[in-house]
N, C-alpha and C positions, 0 to 999 in steps of 0.2 A: 475527320475520323468517321468510319462507317459504324452502323448499328452493331455489327458483330464485335468490333473492338470495344465499343462502349459497354456491351454486356459482359465482355471478358474482364474489363477493368472492374466492373461492379461485383463480379463474382470472385475476384481475387481477394484473399484475406488481407486486412490492413497491414498486419505484421510482415507479410510477404512483400507487399509494395514498399514498405519502409526499408526492409532489408535490401531489396534490389536498388533502391535509391542510394543507400549508403555504399554498397559494394560497387555498383556500376555508374553512379551519378557523380561525374567529376565536376559538375557545375555547382554542386551544393557544398556547404561548409563541412558537413559530416563526411561527405564522399571524398573531398580533398584530404581531410585529416586521415581517413582510412587508407587512402592510397599512399600518402607520405609515410605513415607508420609501416605499411606493407613494404615499401621500398627499403626502409631502414632495416627491417627484419630480414629481407633478402640479402642485403649487403653484409649484415652481421653473420648470417648463416654461411655465406660464401667464405668469409674471412676465417670462420671456425674450421671449415673443411681444409682450407689452405694451411692453417697453423697446425692442424692435426697431422698433416702430411710431413711435417718437419720432425725427424727422429728425436731430437733433443726435447722438443715440447711434448711429443707423444709419450715419451718415457716418463716425463715429470707430471703432466697434467692430462694424460690421455683419458682417464676416467671422467674427469670433469668436462672435458671437451665432448665426450660421447654423450653425456647427460644433456648438454646444451644442444647437440645435434638432434637428439630425440625430441627435445622440447620444441625446437623449431619445426621438426617434421610433423609433430602432432598439431602444432599451430597451423601449418600450411594445409594439413589434411582437413582440419575443421573449416578452414576458409574455402577449400575446394568443394566440400560438401555443401556449404552455405551458398556458394555460387550456383551449384546444380539445383538446389532447392528454390532459390529466389527467382530463377528465370522461368518463363512460360514454356519454353521448349528446351528441356534439359539436353536432349541428344544433339541439338544444334551446337550448344556450347561445348559439350564433351568432345565432339569431333572437329571443333574449330581449331585454328592454329594456336590461340592462346589457351584453349582448353587442354590440348595435347601437351603444351609446354608446362602448364600447371601440374598435370599428372606426372610428367617426367621429373618435376622438382621434388616429388615426394616418394616416387617408386623406388629409387635406388636404396633408400634406407631400409625399407621393408624387405627388399631382396637380399640385403646384407645378412638377414637372419639365416638365410639358406645358402647364400654364396658369399664367401669371404672376399673382401676387397671392393665389392660393388658400391659401398658407401662413398667411395671417391668419385663416383659418377654424379654425386650431388652438385658438382660444379655446373651441371645443367641448369641449376637455379639461376645462373647468370643470365640465361635467356629471358627470365621473367623481368629483367630490367628493361626490356622492350616496352613495358607499360609506361615508362617515362615519356614516350612520345604521345600517348593518349592523355596522361595526366597533365602535362604542361602544354597541351594544345600544339604539338609539333607534327600535326598530321601531314603538313607539306613535305616533311622529310620522308615520311612513309611513301608519299606519292613519288618522290624522286627515287626512292629505293625500288619501288615497283617499276619505274621507268628503266632503271639499270638492269633489273631482272628480265624485263621484256626484251631489251636489247641483247642480252646474253642468250636468251632462248631463241631469238631469231637468228643468232649467229651459230647456234649449236651444231647445225648440220654441216656448215662449212668448217667449223673448228674440228668436228669429228673426222671429216675427210682428211684434214691437214694432220691431225694426230695419228691417223692410220699411216699416212705417208712417213711421219717421223718415226713411228714404231718400226716400219719396214727398214728405214734408213739405219736405225741403231742396230738392228739385227745384222744387217749387211756389214756395217762398220765394225761391230763387235767380232763378227766371224773373220773379217780381214785382219784385225789386230791379233786374233788367236793364232792365225797362220804366221803373221810377221814375227811375233814375239816368241813363238815356239814353246809355249807352256812355261815361260819363265816370269819371275817377278810378279806373281799373282794372276797371270793369264793362264790359269790351270785348266779352264774349260770354256766352252762357248758361252754358257750363261754368265760366268764370271766376267768374260770379256764384254758381253752385252751390258752388264751392270756398269762396268767402267765407261762404256760409250754413253750411257744415260747420264751418269755423273758428269762426264766431260762436256757433253753437248748442252747441258743445262747450266754450264759454267759454275757448278758447285765445287768440283775438284777436291774431294776428301783427301786424296794423296795416298790412300791405302794401297792402290794399284797404280804403278807408273811404268811407262815404256822405257826401255833402256837402249834399244837399237836405234840407229839413225833414221831408218825408214818409219819405225814406230813413232818416233818423236815428230817426224814430218806430218804423218797422218793425224797425230794428236793435235798438232797446231792447226791443221785445216779444220778439224772438228770444233776446236775452240772458237775459231773465227765464224764458223757456220752457226754456232750456237746463238750468237747475238742476233742474227737475222731470223732464226727460228723463234726466238722469244718475241720479236717484234711483230710477227705475222698475226697471231691471235689478237694482239692489241689493236692492230689495224682493222681487222675484221669487225671487232666489237665497236670500234670508233666509227666505222662507216655505217653500221646499223644504227648507232645513236644519232648520227647526223641525219640519216633518213627519217628517223622518228621525229627528230626536231623539225624537219621540213614539213612533215605531215601535221605537226602541231600548229606550225605557223601558217599553214595553207588557209587562205581566206576564200570563202564562198559567197556567191551572190544570192540574194533573196528576191523573189518575184513580188512586186508591189501590188499585183492584181489578186493572185490566189494565195500568196504567202508561202509558197513552196521554197524551201531553202536547199542547200547542198549543191547548188549549181557551180560548176567550175568557174574560175575567175575569168577565163577567156570565152565563156558562153555568152551568146547574144540573145537567145530566146528561151522562154520558160518551157521545160519539157512536159509540163502538165497542161497549161492553158495556151501556150504559144505566144503569150504577151512578150513584148520586147523588154529585156532586162535592163536595169539602170547601168549607166557607164561607171558610176562611182560605186565602190564597194562599201 
């Protein structure tokens, strides 16, 4: 710890240090108790929002549920303010992922004062349950989640190109079906026909629009079969990126025994820094 950090700790009020330990310290007894109580409160508040959305319960105990919703909102607001007060760099917390989630947990209720129905958005509080990973030391799950996100981001360009192809395909197929069905049985316009093509190619098949001509049924059958292959393509793209990332993880490098430089490829024979021969064993 450098002198600057030491001076900062000394200048921090004791109450602020204790508050930060309770709110952010998962290794302490008080911190664990605080986090468990917080998770219970989050679950209860989500259940209240869900119950309030049921018409029969809303008619009978809507007032009581509203009071409880406000009680939890005030509780989470106090907790949010305490988090800001307890950290040394408030803006870093406010604009962090968890800080934004904490704000989204309380904002809908206050917006409901001006906009009717926005209190239903309080289901965003479910995102706060992500704290369970930190509380119960499940950080390796977060690492795996980041791995999946990275694989998806690396696949995004290829998937975007593929989706552009699919979009073009459904426009063409929808237009063809509009011509074949001649504005009958729901194919009243090209946009309606494109909607049908999307529903069919994704194998959803609502059945609100169906072809009745033999040629229309044939094209519909081809689109259905085509849909299975289209679903498989993005999965294959992401899987290949995941496999590539796994190979990079597993890649082993040689380290020079003379100068200590690492990151040499496994098939390298000499050190790129000092020219010393690298060991045969890795």
